[in-house]
N, C-alpha and C positions, 0 to 999 in steps of 0.2 A: 525476459524483458517483462515488467508488466506496467499499466498505469496508474500512475494513484489518482487520475481526476476521477475515481469511481472508486466509493468507499470500499472497504476490506470487508467481503466477507457480500460484497454483492451480487446478488442474481443477474446469471447472465440475460443480456436485454435483446440478442437478436441471436437468428439462426446461423450468418454468417459467421465462420470462421477466420473471417479476415480482417472481421470490423473489430478493430484493436481499440477502438477509443469507446465501442460498449460492450466489448466481452476479455478485453484484457485486463480487467482488474485484478488483483489477487484476490486469491480466495485459499482456505484452508478448514479440513476437517475437525480443527479443532475447537470445542464451543468456545464460544466469547473471544477470538480474536486469531491470532498467527502467528507462527515463527518467522522471522525475518532475519538474512545474511546477511554485515555489513562491511563495508569496505575493509575496516579494521581486523574482520577475522572471525568478531564475536557476532552472536548468535541471541536473538531477545525475543522476546513473545511481546508483542504490541494487540493490547486488547482492540477490539471492534470500537469502543465506545471512545478514540483516541479520536482529538481535537481533528474536525475534519481539514483546516488552515493546515495545521502543523505535519499533517499527514502528506499532503499536495508538495509543501515543501521538502520534506524529505524524500521525493521522488524529483526532483530537477535543480540538477547542483547549480546552473546557470544562473538560476534566479536574483543570487543576492542576500538570499537571506538567511542568519544564522541561527540554526535550531542545537537543543542538546536534549537528548533524551532521557528524562528520570529514570533510574533506577528503581 
């Protein structure tokens, strides 16, 4: 589980390991983004420059926002 309210590859903000809202963002050693596994079984690379609103929408299936991921 990770928190999409923090931008992809953001630095850790606190030293508390249980502070998910500040430390729970996704990160990767890949330069410029990271690989994500989707519920349909596909794996896609997302750039760190992804629109932040779209990134947040991807993290919450209950927000009633419909998104499509560009190829």
